Backbone as JSON, one array per atom type, in Angstrom:
{
  "sequence": "MGSLFLVATPIGNLEDITLRALRTLREVRLLAAEDTRQTRKLLSHFDIHTPLISYHEHNKLTRLDEILSRLAEGDVALVSDAGTPGLNDPGYELVRAVVSAGCRVCPVPGPSAALAALVASGLPTDQFVFLGYLPRRQAERRRALGPLAGEGRTLLAFEVPHRLRRALQDLEEILGGERPVAVCRELTKMHETILRCTLREARIHFQETDPRGEFTLVIGGAPAGAVSARAGARSTADAAAGRWPEEVVRAALAEELAEGLSRSEAARKVAAASGWERRQVYRLAVEER",
  "N": [[0.85, -1.19, 0.0], [0.55, 2.2, -0.88], [1.72, 5.56, -0.01], [0.2, 8.73, 0.76], [1.39, 11.76, -0.24], [1.56, 15.05, 0.85], [2.3, 17.73, -0.82], [3.87, 20.75, -0.59], [3.89, 23.58, -2.67], [5.45, 26.31, -4.56], [4.25, 29.65, -3.84], [4.56, 31.68, -5.51], [7.28, 32.49, -6.17], [9.39, 30.4, -7.84], [11.77, 29.44, -6.85], [11.36, 28.78, -4.26], [10.61, 26.16, -3.89], [11.21, 22.98, -2.34], [14.02, 20.7, -2.08], [13.25, 18.17, -1.3], [10.55, 18.21, -2.01], [10.73, 18.31, -4.83], [11.99, 15.84, -5.35], [10.02, 14.09, -4.4], [7.84, 14.66, -6.09], [8.85, 13.63, -8.43], [9.15, 10.92, -7.89], [6.71, 9.7, -7.07], [3.86, 7.72, -8.16], [1.65, 8.98, -9.15], [0.2, 12.22, -9.55], [-2.11, 14.25, -7.92], [-3.86, 17.07, -8.64], [-5.01, 20.37, -7.88], [-5.39, 22.3, -9.88], [-4.7, 21.35, -12.93], [-3.54, 22.65, -15.08], [-2.02, 24.71, -13.99], [-0.26, 23.21, -12.42], [1.06, 21.72, -14.36], [2.7, 23.66, -15.5], [4.55, 24.05, -13.45], [5.68, 21.47, -13.27], [6.78, 21.24, -15.83], [8.72, 23.25, -15.76], [10.59, 22.18, -14.01], [11.22, 19.87, -15.29], [9.73, 17.48, -14.89], [7.87, 14.5, -15.21], [5.7, 13.09, -14.21], [2.62, 11.24, -14.15], [-0.57, 12.9, -14.21], [-3.58, 13.91, -12.59], [-6.75, 15.59, -12.15], [-7.91, 17.07, -9.13], [-10.26, 18.62, -7.49], [-12.55, 21.1, -6.13], [-14.99, 20.52, -7.39], [-14.92, 17.88, -8.25], [-14.07, 16.32, -6.21], [-15.3, 14.32, -4.62], [-16.01, 12.29, -6.39], [-13.53, 11.51, -7.26], [-12.3, 10.21, -5.15], [-12.42, 7.34, -4.81], [-10.93, 6.52, -7.03], [-8.37, 7.57, -6.49], [-7.79, 6.25, -4.1], [-7.68, 3.63, -5.05], [-5.46, 3.82, -6.68], [-3.52, 4.25, -4.78], [-3.21, 1.74, -3.81], [-1.46, 0.7, -5.57], [0.82, 2.19, -5.39], [2.75, 5.14, -4.4], [1.11, 8.36, -4.04], [0.89, 11.81, -4.79], [-0.41, 14.87, -3.53], [-1.14, 18.09, -4.67], [-1.76, 21.61, -4.43], [-3.09, 24.61, -6.05], [-1.19, 26.49, -5.32], [1.14, 26.74, -2.65], [0.45, 25.11, 0.51], [-1.11, 22.02, 0.36], [-4.44, 21.02, 1.35], [-4.91, 23.03, 3.11], [-7.28, 25.28, 3.31], [-8.33, 24.33, 0.9], [-9.65, 21.67, -1.24], [-8.38, 19.38, -0.13], [-8.83, 18.24, 2.38], [-10.93, 16.28, 2.56], [-9.87, 14.18, 1.08], [-7.56, 13.5, 2.54], [-8.74, 12.63, 4.93], [-10.17, 10.39, 3.99], [-8.07, 8.76, 3.11], [-6.68, 8.31, 5.49], [-8.68, 6.91, 6.89], [-8.74, 4.65, 5.35], [-6.52, 3.38, 6.15], [-4.08, 4.07, 5.15], [-0.84, 5.65, 4.81], [-0.15, 9.05, 5.51], [1.86, 11.65, 4.45], [3.26, 14.68, 5.19], [4.87, 17.12, 3.17], [6.55, 19.7, 3.91], [6.47, 23.26, 3.17], [6.09, 26.26, 1.22], [3.61, 28.64, 2.35], [1.04, 30.84, 2.08], [-0.46, 32.0, 4.14], [1.09, 31.67, 6.51], [3.46, 32.92, 5.72], [2.6, 35.57, 5.42], [1.78, 36.09, 8.05], [4.17, 35.94, 9.63], [5.58, 38.03, 8.58], [4.12, 40.24, 9.15], [4.46, 41.77, 11.46], [2.78, 41.63, 13.57], [1.42, 39.96, 16.53], [2.44, 36.56, 16.73], [2.16, 34.33, 18.27], [-0.33, 33.2, 18.85], [-3.08, 32.6, 16.72], [-5.94, 33.04, 14.52], [-7.16, 31.38, 11.8], [-9.03, 32.29, 9.05], [-9.51, 31.61, 6.44], [-10.89, 32.22, 3.17], [-12.87, 35.12, 3.29], [-16.48, 35.26, 3.63], [-18.48, 35.63, 0.63], [-20.89, 37.14, 0.31], [-22.19, 40.13, 1.72], [-23.83, 40.13, 4.06], [-23.39, 37.57, 5.12], [-20.67, 37.75, 5.5], [-20.42, 39.78, 7.42], [-21.84, 38.6, 9.46], [-20.14, 36.47, 10.05], [-17.92, 37.86, 10.97], [-18.83, 39.2, 13.22], [-18.82, 37.65, 15.77], [-16.09, 37.7, 16.17], [-15.32, 40.11, 17.07], [-14.4, 40.61, 19.67], [-12.21, 38.99, 19.79], [-9.03, 38.14, 20.9], [-6.8, 37.07, 19.68], [-4.52, 37.13, 16.88], [-5.85, 37.67, 13.61], [-6.21, 35.95, 10.52], [-6.85, 36.18, 7.07], [-7.87, 35.4, 3.72], [-8.37, 37.28, 0.7], [-9.97, 38.3, -2.33], [-9.24, 40.49, -5.13], [-11.54, 41.94, -6.2], [-13.33, 41.99, -4.11], [-12.08, 43.19, -2.01], [-12.29, 45.92, -1.15], [-14.93, 46.12, -0.11], [-14.74, 44.22, 1.89], [-12.78, 45.33, 3.6], [-14.18, 47.57, 4.47], [-16.27, 46.4, 5.97], [-14.74, 45.09, 7.91], [-13.58, 47.28, 9.19], [-15.86, 48.56, 10.29], [-16.89, 46.6, 12.02], [-14.79, 45.52, 13.58], [-13.37, 47.76, 14.3], [-11.89, 50.87, 13.47], [-9.29, 51.53, 14.26], [-7.9, 49.24, 14.55], [-4.94, 47.37, 14.08], [-3.5, 46.32, 10.94], [-2.0, 44.2, 8.5], [-1.77, 44.33, 5.17], [-1.15, 42.09, 2.87], [0.23, 41.57, -0.24], [0.55, 39.71, -3.23], [2.62, 37.92, -2.35], [5.99, 36.84, -2.3], [6.29, 37.29, -4.99], [7.14, 39.31, -7.9], [5.95, 41.84, -7.55], [5.5, 42.08, -4.83], [4.02, 43.42, -1.94], [3.63, 44.89, 1.3], [1.39, 46.38, 3.27], [1.33, 48.09, 6.16], [-0.74, 49.22, 8.57], [-3.66, 50.89, 9.92], [-7.03, 49.52, 10.01], [-8.8, 51.48, 9.11], [-7.09, 53.21, 7.69], [-6.23, 51.44, 5.74], [-8.62, 50.94, 4.35], [-9.12, 53.5, 3.26], [-6.82, 53.79, 1.69], [-7.2, 51.82, -0.31], [-9.46, 52.76, -1.48], [-8.48, 54.69, -3.05], [-6.62, 53.39, -4.56], [-6.45, 50.86, -6.96], [-7.26, 47.56, -6.14], [-5.15, 44.87, -6.8], [-4.09, 41.59, -7.64], [-3.34, 38.8, -5.4], [-4.51, 38.71, -2.06], [-3.56, 38.64, 1.38], [-4.76, 39.1, 4.55], [-3.69, 40.25, 7.65], [-4.69, 40.71, 10.82], [-4.67, 42.59, 13.75], [-5.41, 41.4, 17.06], [-8.21, 42.01, 19.34], [-7.82, 44.58, 21.83], [-6.49, 43.75, 25.06], [-8.86, 42.75, 27.43], [-10.86, 44.19, 26.26], [-13.84, 44.46, 24.36], [-14.57, 44.62, 20.97], [-14.35, 47.86, 19.41], [-16.59, 48.71, 17.93], [-18.5, 46.67, 18.12], [-19.03, 46.02, 20.83], [-20.97, 45.89, 23.89], [-23.48, 45.38, 22.89], [-23.26, 43.46, 20.82], [-22.38, 41.3, 22.34], [-24.63, 40.82, 23.95], [-26.51, 40.2, 21.96], [-25.38, 37.88, 20.88], [-25.58, 36.19, 23.1], [-28.31, 35.9, 23.22], [-28.77, 34.5, 20.96], [-29.12, 35.92, 18.61], [-28.7, 37.78, 15.55], [-26.38, 40.53, 15.27], [-27.45, 43.99, 14.98], [-26.3, 45.38, 12.8], [-25.68, 43.32, 11.07], [-28.17, 42.29, 10.47], [-29.25, 44.47, 9.11], [-27.55, 44.53, 6.89], [-28.2, 42.07, 5.69], [-30.87, 42.51, 5.06], [-30.61, 44.61, 3.21], [-29.4, 43.26, 1.08], [-31.39, 41.38, 0.37], [-33.5, 43.07, -0.4], [-32.27, 44.35, -2.52], [-32.24, 42.29, -4.33], [-34.79, 42.21, -5.19], [-36.92, 41.45, -3.56], [-39.95, 42.11, -1.75], [-40.59, 44.46, 0.95], [-41.96, 43.14, 2.99], [-41.56, 40.41, 2.36], [-38.78, 40.27, 2.46], [-38.34, 40.96, 5.14], [-39.61, 38.84, 6.47], [-38.04, 36.66, 5.63], [-35.45, 37.33, 6.59], [-35.96, 37.61, 9.32], [-36.58, 34.99, 10.05], [-34.12, 33.77, 9.93], [-32.47, 35.25, 11.6], [-33.22, 35.48, 14.28], [-34.59, 37.67, 15.14], [-37.66, 39.49, 15.79], [-40.34, 39.56, 13.4], [-41.67, 42.01, 12.99], [-39.84, 43.84, 13.99], [-37.75, 43.56, 12.2], [-39.04, 44.32, 9.88], [-39.46, 47.01, 10.39], [-36.84, 47.96, 10.22], [-36.47, 47.41, 7.55], [-38.13, 49.25, 6.33], [-36.72, 51.56, 6.96], [-34.44, 51.08, 5.44], [-35.33, 51.43, 2.83]],
  "CA": [[0.0, 0.0, 0.0], [1.36, 3.4, -0.99], [1.49, 6.69, 0.88], [-0.23, 10.0, 0.18], [2.29, 12.86, 0.11], [0.99, 16.39, 0.72], [3.5, 18.45, -1.24], [3.73, 22.2, -0.69], [4.53, 24.14, -3.87], [5.64, 27.77, -4.44], [3.11, 30.56, -3.96], [4.92, 32.7, -6.5], [8.68, 32.35, -6.57], [9.68, 28.97, -8.03], [12.95, 29.06, -6.08], [10.95, 28.38, -2.91], [10.32, 24.74, -3.78], [12.27, 22.29, -1.61], [14.61, 19.55, -2.74], [12.41, 17.0, -0.99], [9.33, 18.3, -2.83], [11.09, 17.92, -6.19], [12.22, 14.4, -5.38], [8.74, 13.41, -4.21], [7.04, 14.82, -7.31], [9.41, 12.75, -9.46], [9.13, 9.51, -7.51], [5.38, 9.12, -6.9], [3.26, 7.15, -9.38], [0.55, 9.83, -9.63], [-0.02, 13.52, -8.91], [-3.48, 14.78, -7.91], [-3.64, 18.52, -8.61], [-6.21, 21.2, -7.86], [-5.48, 22.89, -11.21], [-3.67, 20.64, -13.7], [-2.82, 23.58, -15.96], [-1.01, 25.39, -13.16], [0.74, 22.23, -11.99], [1.87, 21.36, -15.52], [3.74, 24.68, -15.64], [5.56, 23.75, -12.44], [6.37, 20.23, -13.66], [7.57, 21.52, -17.02], [9.88, 24.07, -15.37], [11.58, 21.33, -13.35], [11.41, 18.68, -16.13], [9.12, 16.34, -14.19], [6.91, 13.91, -16.14], [4.81, 12.19, -13.47], [1.21, 11.33, -14.57], [-1.31, 13.94, -13.49], [-5.04, 13.96, -12.68], [-7.32, 16.72, -11.42], [-8.63, 16.84, -7.87], [-10.67, 19.96, -7.09], [-13.8, 21.23, -5.38], [-16.15, 20.01, -8.11], [-14.85, 16.44, -8.52], [-13.33, 15.71, -5.1], [-15.95, 13.12, -4.11], [-15.95, 11.24, -7.4], [-12.13, 11.11, -7.43], [-11.77, 9.53, -3.98], [-12.22, 5.91, -5.05], [-9.85, 6.35, -7.99], [-7.09, 7.82, -5.84], [-7.56, 5.16, -3.15], [-7.25, 2.44, -5.79], [-4.09, 4.06, -7.15], [-2.64, 4.09, -3.62], [-2.93, 0.3, -3.67], [-0.39, 0.39, -6.51], [2.04, 2.94, -5.08], [2.6, 6.45, -3.76], [0.4, 9.43, -4.73], [1.12, 13.13, -4.2], [-1.46, 15.88, -3.69], [-0.66, 19.47, -4.7], [-2.79, 22.62, -4.68], [-2.65, 25.62, -7.02], [0.03, 27.07, -4.76], [1.18, 26.64, -1.2], [0.32, 23.83, 1.19], [-2.41, 21.38, 0.09], [-5.23, 20.69, 2.53], [-5.16, 24.26, 3.86], [-8.2, 26.11, 2.56], [-8.61, 23.76, -0.42], [-10.41, 20.43, -1.04], [-7.57, 18.25, 0.29], [-9.25, 17.66, 3.67], [-11.72, 15.05, 2.39], [-8.98, 13.12, 0.62], [-6.72, 13.09, 3.67], [-9.56, 11.84, 5.86], [-10.47, 9.1, 3.37], [-6.84, 7.97, 3.09], [-6.43, 7.88, 6.87], [-9.68, 5.89, 7.2], [-8.39, 3.43, 4.62], [-5.33, 2.8, 6.77], [-2.86, 4.44, 4.41], [0.04, 6.64, 5.45], [-0.18, 10.41, 4.98], [3.15, 12.27, 4.73], [3.39, 16.08, 4.77], [6.15, 17.61, 2.66], [6.33, 21.12, 4.21], [7.02, 24.27, 2.27], [5.45, 27.57, 1.21], [2.24, 28.86, 2.81], [0.77, 32.28, 2.05], [-0.94, 32.45, 5.44], [2.21, 31.77, 7.46], [4.39, 33.95, 5.23], [2.03, 36.87, 5.78], [1.77, 36.23, 9.51], [5.48, 36.21, 10.22], [6.08, 39.3, 8.05], [3.17, 41.3, 9.46], [4.82, 42.58, 12.61], [1.74, 41.43, 14.58], [1.72, 38.78, 17.35], [2.4, 35.28, 16.01], [2.09, 33.19, 19.19], [-1.66, 32.62, 18.7], [-3.81, 33.25, 15.63], [-7.14, 32.37, 14.01], [-7.16, 31.4, 10.34], [-10.42, 32.37, 8.58], [-9.64, 31.27, 5.03], [-11.5, 33.32, 2.42], [-14.06, 35.69, 3.92], [-17.68, 35.0, 2.83], [-18.68, 36.54, -0.5], [-22.02, 38.06, 0.52], [-21.92, 41.03, 2.84], [-24.52, 39.71, 5.27], [-22.68, 36.41, 5.65], [-19.35, 38.2, 5.95], [-20.59, 40.52, 8.67], [-22.26, 37.62, 10.46], [-18.96, 35.71, 10.44], [-16.99, 38.73, 11.69], [-19.41, 39.67, 14.47], [-18.3, 36.98, 16.97], [-14.65, 37.9, 16.29], [-15.04, 41.48, 17.48], [-13.64, 40.62, 20.91], [-11.15, 37.98, 19.72], [-7.74, 38.73, 21.2], [-5.73, 36.51, 18.86], [-4.35, 37.68, 15.54], [-6.74, 37.08, 12.61], [-5.68, 35.83, 9.16], [-7.9, 35.92, 6.08], [-7.59, 35.63, 2.31], [-9.4, 38.04, -0.01], [-9.7, 38.52, -3.75], [-9.21, 41.93, -5.4], [-12.82, 42.62, -6.43], [-14.1, 42.09, -2.87], [-11.25, 43.72, -0.94], [-12.8, 47.18, -0.61], [-16.1, 45.86, 0.73], [-14.3, 43.48, 3.07], [-12.13, 46.27, 4.51], [-15.22, 48.4, 5.06], [-16.93, 45.61, 7.0], [-13.78, 44.88, 8.98], [-13.46, 48.53, 9.95], [-17.08, 48.82, 11.04], [-17.16, 45.6, 13.04], [-13.65, 45.35, 14.48], [-12.88, 49.07, 14.72], [-10.98, 51.46, 12.5], [-7.92, 51.67, 14.78], [-7.28, 47.91, 14.64], [-3.8, 47.25, 13.15], [-3.62, 45.31, 9.89], [-0.98, 44.1, 7.45], [-2.38, 43.89, 3.92], [-0.03, 41.48, 2.15], [-0.17, 41.39, -1.64], [1.48, 39.06, -4.16], [3.79, 37.49, -1.58], [7.11, 36.16, -2.97], [6.31, 37.6, -6.41], [7.88, 40.52, -8.26], [5.28, 43.03, -7.05], [5.15, 41.88, -3.43], [3.91, 44.62, -1.08], [2.98, 44.7, 2.6], [0.93, 47.66, 3.8], [1.09, 47.98, 7.6], [-1.46, 50.43, 8.95], [-4.91, 50.54, 10.6], [-8.09, 49.15, 9.07], [-9.33, 52.7, 8.49], [-6.12, 53.67, 6.71], [-6.24, 50.48, 4.63], [-9.83, 51.19, 3.55], [-8.91, 54.74, 2.52], [-5.78, 53.53, 0.68], [-7.71, 51.06, -1.45], [-10.43, 53.59, -2.19], [-7.7, 55.5, -4.0], [-5.74, 52.49, -5.31], [-7.15, 49.66, -7.41], [-6.69, 46.31, -5.62], [-4.73, 43.9, -7.82], [-3.31, 40.46, -7.12], [-3.89, 38.0, -4.3], [-4.31, 39.4, -0.79], [-3.69, 38.0, 2.68], [-4.94, 40.12, 5.58], [-3.31, 39.88, 9.0], [-5.37, 41.74, 11.61], [-4.38, 42.49, 15.17], [-6.52, 41.03, 17.93], [-8.8, 43.06, 20.17], [-7.0, 44.91, 23.0], [-6.78, 42.93, 26.23], [-9.96, 43.21, 28.28], [-11.82, 45.02, 25.53], [-14.62, 43.9, 23.28], [-14.4, 45.51, 19.84], [-14.8, 49.24, 19.48], [-17.89, 48.9, 17.31], [-19.49, 45.66, 18.48], [-19.35, 46.32, 22.2], [-21.86, 45.07, 24.69], [-24.66, 44.98, 22.12], [-22.96, 42.2, 20.14], [-22.34, 40.26, 23.35], [-26.01, 40.51, 24.32], [-27.14, 39.54, 20.83], [-24.86, 36.51, 20.79], [-26.14, 35.4, 24.2], [-29.72, 35.65, 22.91], [-28.85, 33.76, 19.71], [-29.58, 36.83, 17.57], [-27.69, 38.51, 14.78], [-26.25, 41.96, 15.58], [-28.28, 44.83, 14.11], [-25.64, 45.72, 11.54], [-25.77, 42.15, 10.2], [-29.57, 42.25, 10.0], [-29.41, 45.52, 8.09], [-26.85, 44.11, 5.68], [-28.98, 41.0, 5.07], [-32.04, 43.16, 4.47], [-30.2, 45.36, 2.02], [-29.16, 42.31, -0.01], [-32.67, 40.81, -0.08], [-34.23, 44.13, -1.11], [-31.59, 44.58, -3.8], [-32.58, 41.19, -5.22], [-36.15, 42.39, -5.68], [-37.96, 41.05, -2.62], [-40.7, 43.19, -1.11], [-40.2, 44.66, 2.35], [-42.57, 42.09, 3.8], [-40.89, 39.14, 2.08], [-37.42, 40.36, 2.97], [-38.4, 40.95, 6.61], [-39.95, 37.48, 6.89], [-36.89, 35.78, 5.38], [-34.35, 37.67, 7.48], [-36.38, 37.32, 10.69], [-36.5, 33.55, 10.26], [-32.72, 33.36, 10.07], [-31.69, 36.11, 12.48], [-33.64, 35.47, 15.67], [-35.34, 38.89, 15.42], [-39.1, 39.45, 15.48], [-40.58, 40.04, 12.05], [-42.05, 43.44, 12.99], [-38.62, 44.62, 14.19], [-37.01, 43.54, 10.95], [-39.8, 45.1, 8.9], [-39.19, 48.42, 10.66], [-35.54, 48.25, 9.64], [-36.64, 47.38, 6.09], [-38.7, 50.55, 5.96], [-35.63, 52.53, 7.02], [-33.53, 50.81, 4.33], [-35.89, 52.01, 1.62]],
  "C": [[0.88, 1.25, 0.0], [1.01, 4.45, 0.04], [0.97, 7.88, 0.09], [0.69, 11.09, 0.68], [1.59, 14.19, -0.16], [2.14, 17.35, 0.45], [3.2, 19.94, -1.39], [4.52, 22.69, -1.91], [4.61, 25.66, -3.77], [4.35, 28.56, -4.59], [3.39, 31.68, -4.95], [6.31, 32.48, -7.05], [9.05, 30.87, -6.65], [10.9, 28.51, -7.25], [12.61, 28.58, -4.68], [10.63, 26.9, -2.8], [11.5, 24.03, -3.12], [12.82, 21.12, -2.43], [13.78, 18.29, -2.5], [11.14, 17.01, -1.82], [9.63, 17.85, -4.25], [11.3, 16.41, -6.31], [10.9, 13.64, -5.28], [7.89, 13.49, -5.47], [7.55, 13.91, -8.43], [9.17, 11.27, -9.16], [7.75, 8.9, -7.38], [4.85, 8.61, -8.23], [2.22, 8.06, -9.99], [0.54, 11.13, -8.85], [-1.49, 13.88, -9.03], [-3.37, 16.28, -7.69], [-4.95, 19.27, -8.64], [-6.45, 21.84, -9.22], [-4.35, 22.29, -12.05], [-2.89, 21.58, -14.6], [-1.72, 24.28, -15.2], [0.11, 24.43, -12.78], [1.62, 21.81, -13.16], [2.99, 22.38, -15.76], [4.89, 24.41, -14.68], [6.37, 22.52, -12.85], [7.27, 20.47, -14.87], [8.84, 22.29, -16.67], [10.98, 23.2, -14.78], [11.76, 19.98, -14.06], [10.95, 17.41, -15.42], [7.97, 15.81, -15.05], [5.97, 12.91, -15.48], [3.37, 12.35, -13.98], [0.4, 12.21, -13.63], [-2.81, 13.77, -13.68], [-5.53, 15.15, -11.86], [-8.01, 16.25, -10.14], [-8.99, 18.21, -7.33], [-12.06, 19.94, -6.45], [-14.97, 20.54, -6.06], [-16.08, 18.52, -8.42], [-14.25, 15.66, -7.36], [-13.98, 14.41, -4.61], [-15.87, 11.97, -5.11], [-14.53, 10.72, -7.61], [-11.61, 10.24, -6.27], [-11.46, 8.06, -4.25], [-11.05, 5.67, -6.0], [-8.49, 6.54, -7.32], [-6.77, 6.72, -4.83], [-7.1, 3.89, -3.87], [-5.83, 2.6, -6.31], [-3.08, 3.94, -6.0], [-2.32, 2.62, -3.38], [-1.76, -0.11, -4.56], [0.91, 1.1, -6.18], [1.71, 4.31, -4.5], [1.89, 7.44, -4.68], [0.75, 10.73, -4.02], [-0.06, 14.05, -4.49], [-0.81, 17.26, -3.68], [-1.85, 20.39, -4.95], [-2.29, 23.58, -5.75], [-1.3, 26.21, -6.61], [-0.02, 26.92, -3.26], [0.97, 25.23, -0.7], [-1.04, 23.21, 0.94], [-3.11, 20.98, 1.39], [-5.55, 21.89, 3.38], [-5.99, 25.19, 2.98], [-8.37, 25.65, 1.1], [-9.24, 22.38, -0.19], [-9.62, 19.24, -0.54], [-8.04, 17.55, 1.55], [-9.97, 16.33, 3.5], [-10.84, 13.89, 1.95], [-8.11, 12.6, 1.76], [-7.52, 12.22, 4.63], [-9.87, 10.45, 5.3], [-9.24, 8.19, 3.38], [-6.51, 7.46, 4.48], [-7.4, 6.77, 7.25], [-9.37, 4.57, 6.53], [-7.12, 2.77, 5.17], [-4.04, 3.1, 6.05], [-2.09, 5.53, 5.16], [-0.09, 7.99, 4.75], [1.1, 11.11, 5.42], [3.16, 13.72, 4.27], [4.79, 16.38, 4.27], [6.09, 19.13, 2.79], [7.0, 22.05, 3.21], [6.23, 25.55, 2.34], [4.0, 27.55, 1.7], [2.01, 30.36, 2.85], [0.35, 32.8, 3.42], [0.2, 32.64, 6.42], [3.23, 32.8, 7.02], [3.89, 35.34, 5.61], [2.09, 37.11, 7.28], [3.13, 36.64, 10.04], [6.06, 37.54, 9.72], [5.23, 40.49, 8.48], [3.63, 42.25, 10.54], [3.79, 42.5, 13.73], [2.03, 40.15, 15.36], [1.5, 37.47, 16.59], [2.2, 34.08, 16.94], [0.75, 32.48, 19.15], [-2.38, 33.35, 17.57], [-5.01, 32.4, 15.22], [-7.15, 32.51, 12.5], [-8.59, 31.3, 9.84], [-10.6, 31.89, 7.15], [-10.14, 32.48, 4.25], [-12.73, 33.82, 3.17], [-15.28, 35.41, 3.03], [-17.9, 36.06, 1.76], [-19.76, 37.57, -0.23], [-21.79, 38.87, 1.78], [-22.57, 40.56, 4.12], [-23.81, 38.53, 5.92], [-21.31, 36.81, 6.19], [-19.46, 38.9, 7.3], [-21.03, 39.59, 9.8], [-21.07, 36.81, 10.95], [-18.0, 36.56, 11.28], [-17.51, 39.16, 13.06], [-18.84, 39.0, 15.71], [-16.8, 37.18, 17.19], [-14.29, 39.29, 16.8], [-14.22, 41.55, 18.76], [-12.52, 39.61, 20.94], [-9.77, 38.61, 19.9], [-6.59, 38.2, 20.37], [-5.67, 37.19, 17.5], [-5.25, 36.93, 14.55], [-6.05, 37.05, 11.25], [-6.82, 35.51, 8.21], [-7.35, 36.16, 4.69], [-8.7, 36.48, 1.72], [-8.98, 38.25, -1.45], [-9.86, 40.0, -4.06], [-10.58, 42.59, -5.49], [-13.69, 42.69, -5.18], [-13.33, 42.8, -1.75], [-11.83, 44.99, -0.33], [-13.99, 46.96, 0.31], [-15.71, 45.13, 2.01], [-13.63, 44.42, 4.08], [-13.14, 47.19, 5.19], [-15.92, 47.66, 6.2], [-15.99, 45.36, 8.19], [-13.63, 46.12, 9.85], [-14.68, 48.76, 10.83], [-17.28, 47.86, 12.2], [-16.03, 45.46, 14.04], [-13.12, 46.68, 15.02], [-11.79, 49.6, 13.81], [-9.54, 51.56, 12.95], [-7.22, 50.33, 14.91], [-6.12, 47.81, 13.65], [-4.01, 46.13, 12.15], [-2.37, 45.36, 9.01], [-1.67, 43.54, 6.22], [-1.25, 43.4, 3.02], [-0.49, 41.09, 0.75], [0.93, 40.72, -2.44], [2.75, 38.6, -3.47], [4.71, 36.6, -2.41], [7.2, 36.47, -4.46], [7.01, 38.94, -6.65], [7.28, 41.77, -7.64], [4.79, 42.86, -5.61], [5.11, 43.21, -2.68], [3.24, 44.23, 0.22], [2.66, 46.09, 3.15], [0.57, 47.46, 5.27], [0.48, 49.28, 8.08], [-2.65, 50.03, 9.82], [-5.94, 50.14, 9.55], [-8.68, 50.37, 8.38], [-8.39, 53.19, 7.39], [-6.06, 52.73, 5.49], [-7.45, 50.7, 3.73], [-9.64, 52.43, 2.68], [-7.9, 54.52, 1.39], [-6.36, 52.83, -0.54], [-8.96, 51.69, -2.07], [-9.74, 54.38, -3.29], [-6.81, 54.66, -4.9], [-6.5, 51.24, -5.7], [-6.48, 48.42, -6.83], [-6.36, 45.35, -6.77], [-3.9, 42.81, -7.17], [-4.04, 39.73, -6.01], [-3.53, 38.65, -2.98], [-4.45, 38.44, 0.4], [-3.74, 39.11, 3.72], [-4.54, 39.53, 6.93], [-3.77, 41.01, 9.92], [-5.07, 41.53, 13.08], [-5.61, 42.13, 15.98], [-7.04, 42.21, 18.72], [-7.9, 43.33, 21.38], [-7.43, 44.07, 24.2], [-7.88, 43.55, 27.08], [-11.0, 44.02, 27.58], [-12.56, 44.18, 24.52], [-14.67, 44.98, 22.22], [-15.01, 46.89, 19.99], [-16.2, 49.42, 18.97], [-18.93, 47.91, 17.81], [-19.98, 45.87, 19.9], [-20.31, 45.36, 22.86], [-23.07, 44.6, 23.9], [-24.43, 43.65, 21.42], [-22.92, 41.05, 21.12], [-23.75, 39.84, 23.75], [-26.72, 39.78, 23.2], [-26.68, 38.1, 20.72], [-25.45, 35.63, 21.87], [-27.6, 35.04, 23.92], [-29.88, 34.85, 21.62], [-29.33, 34.61, 18.55], [-28.42, 37.41, 16.81], [-27.58, 39.92, 15.33], [-27.04, 42.79, 14.57], [-27.62, 45.13, 12.78], [-25.68, 44.56, 10.55], [-27.17, 42.02, 9.64], [-29.78, 43.28, 8.9], [-28.74, 45.13, 6.78], [-27.62, 43.02, 4.94], [-30.23, 41.57, 4.4], [-31.7, 43.87, 3.18], [-29.99, 44.42, 0.84], [-30.46, 41.74, -0.54], [-33.49, 41.83, -0.85], [-33.6, 44.4, -2.47], [-31.9, 43.49, -4.81], [-34.04, 41.2, -5.64], [-37.26, 41.95, -4.75], [-38.68, 42.28, -2.07], [-40.22, 43.34, 0.32], [-40.72, 43.52, 3.22], [-41.86, 40.76, 3.61], [-39.48, 39.14, 2.65], [-37.39, 40.28, 4.49], [-38.7, 39.54, 7.13], [-38.74, 36.55, 6.75], [-35.76, 36.06, 6.37], [-34.72, 37.37, 8.94], [-36.24, 35.84, 11.01], [-35.08, 33.09, 10.53], [-32.0, 34.06, 11.22], [-32.04, 36.03, 13.96], [-34.37, 36.74, 16.09], [-36.83, 38.66, 15.15], [-39.33, 40.1, 14.12], [-40.9, 41.54, 12.02], [-40.82, 44.33, 13.19], [-37.82, 44.7, 12.89], [-37.71, 44.38, 9.9], [-39.56, 46.6, 9.12], [-37.83, 48.84, 10.11], [-35.62, 48.28, 8.12], [-37.21, 48.69, 5.58], [-37.62, 51.62, 5.95], [-34.66, 52.34, 5.86], [-34.02, 51.47, 3.06], [-35.99, 53.53, 1.74]]
}
């Protein structure tokens, strides 16, 4: 029975690949890649000719049996688009299936955008919370950020360029504009930049500058003994009652109204999910319009 190797690959600079990673990619019988086109570029650069199949979010369940059967014949390596596989990509299900099947899982450490950003941020690294990509919809994003308003550990999140401005606005409103942040862009690449400032300053900067490239946000934790500047006691009370904070309810309403729902329909839908009474939500809906 073969082993599954989790091989970290460069996040930008090809010189960051390790000697062990190169040897592993050459020696395994099969490579499972999140994006075969991207991985082929890497293999071609290093003159590696190992057979390649796709393993991504849309085929991860149908590929499991095939990869498990190939493990019966020899070693298999898993790689992501860039960085460490299994971290914020579909590798988790495969690792769990391989472990359940009694096969060996071997990490081959290397590049990681999250850890590279963290250690370069200048913010505390002893404890942190990794959020992955922030939710796409504003209501969901604000709902996810609400409970983190009083989190004292450093926060890490990925964001794409076309959502960065809206994400920074929500972060400022919920966590507080004076919260320190390192906005890390295109790490290890030619145009690598790290903007160290406050959330308010970051929002203003990207109002004036078009966001381009891949972003990793490293955000300082809440001050000791303090619950976020904006969330405060209201968020704590809402959480204890199992309710969404008001700003999250308003954001959800705005999205439902923008999609064409009537005030009544939007209020009913948001009330059912938020823990608020329908009449309270309807009153906010009237204010939104």
